[in-house]
Phi, psi and omega in degrees: 000131183284126180256335184209147174240123177252140182242140161294157184266290185289117176092351179241307182268315182226147176271094183265357185305318182299321183282328174291323176294322179301318182296314181291327179289326173300319178293318179296316180297323179295341180254014177075021181256154179286151177291151175262146174290153179302330180298336179281329183260339184306317183298337182253012183304320182295344180272357176065215184302320181301314180289316183293318179290330177295315179287319185287328187225359178067029180244153179244169181305338180282347182293144183299329182267359190298312185298318180292320180289326176296317179297319178297315180300313182293326177295316179294316181297316181300325181282349183227032191289343181231032176295307185227003179294134179219154170295147176294145181307132180095347183292319178304311181295323178298314181298319179299318181289319178300313180295322179296332179273000179076022180262136180282156174216155180200180184242135172229111189226158172273354174294147178306138183303321180301316180289322178297318180292322177299317179296316181291325175300315181294328179278352180073028185245359186300323182284341182270329180287130180284340176201151171227104182254123182258177181292340179254008183290319185251350186088002178230143175258150169300140024271009174297140182282352185307317179299326179286324174297323178296321178296321177295318178297320182292329183259344178083020181245151177277153183305324183297341179262016185234154173242139173245128183248126180208164183249016185227145179304323181293335175294315178295318179299318180294316180297317179294319180296330181276350180087024179260162165288150183231148178223131180265127182271103186285352179274356188273202185277339171057045171286131180113012173100212186268122183306326180298342183258004185275344181083021178290152177294324183220150173250130184247128177275329180212159185307319184294345181300334181296337183298334180294340187252007181267000000 
């Protein structure tokens, strides 16, 4: 019996792509470069600063300027974290139904916990989420299962009674490694290839589809 549903944040729970694109475009404009369309940055949104700076400036973490540019990017993003970010359509209704059934839900993301909590405060959801586990909460990033184990400790449920929903192959890999059921969110950014090839227990076309498996 499913006791808890955990969601990835960027690309699964909320569409954060516009505000992350805004941050990288502010940096480009400050350097005399043209803005990029959101369609250019959207596919790497789940990769955070590493993905956005890679598309925006062609640099990787090994680049000499990367650390300074990452700090600049995160500062701009934090100040604009809720300009255009919205929950994906149907998520509000899904949460209401999950809660009505007495099932817990929470967030497990590779985004820094501080930023995830800031975003949830702005969305008015912090009190409803049973846990918010970030990429720096455990010292491990997905696909390592440690963040999902932390979510289980926070909610008091064993992995076998939980579902993890994500839009990235590493989400499915992390969920499987933790011993959870997994669901691939086909409406997301889909970094990591074709969802049908990830080995998820279920493929979801829209958020409410998860209700069939609870």
